[in-house]
N, C-alpha and C positions, 0 to 999 in steps of 0.2 A: 826794352825800348822799341817803340813803334815808329816806323817811318811812314810819312805821308807825302804825296806830291800835290802841291798847290795848283789847282786847275784855274781858279778865278777868285776874285774878291767881289762880293756882292753886298754892298752896304756894310753892315757890321758883322757879316759872315765870311768866313774863309771856307771855300768849297774845295775839298781835297779828295784824292783817291788813294786808297791804301794799296798795299802790294798785291792784294787779291782782286783789285778792280772795283771794290765797293766804295760808294760815295760816303764821305765823312764831312760833316759840317761843324766847324768850330766857331766860337765867339771871338771876333777880332779883338775885343776889349780885354780879353784874358791873356793877351800876349804882351811881352815886354819889348819885342823887337819889331821893326817895320818889315812885315812879311809881304812879299810880292808874288805875282803869278809866276809859276814855274820853279819856285823855291822848293827844296826838299826840306821838310821839317820833321822833327821827332818830338815825341812826348815821353818824358822820363817817368820813372815810377812814382814821382810825386805830383804828376800832372802838369809839370812845367813844359811849355812849348818853346822850342828853339830851332833856329835855322842851322842845318848842317851845310856849311859853306862848301866843303870839299865835295860832298855828294851832289850839291846843286851844280857846281862847276862841271863835274863829271857828266851829269845828266844833260846839261846844256850842250856839251861837246858831242855827246852821243846823238842828240837830236840834229845838230848841225851836220854831222857826218852822214846821217840818214838822208837829210835833205840834199846834200851834195850828190849822193849815190842816185837818188831819184831824178835829179836834174840831169845827170849824165846819161841816164837810161830813158830820158824824155817821158817820164811817167807823171 
């Protein structure tokens, strides 16, 4: 299973980043779920694209924590 981080939605394309930092572009029409920016998605062995709700929640919390730390340090 491959995890991808959704960077943005551009028309019919979902622009993602993989765990190595490489850009991956997926066709939005091939997804069954409503994918949004900052979602963590995965592609199973059959090519199905799904949102990992738990990893998405974890990632959003990590980003919020980083922002709080930066604000505290006036960066």
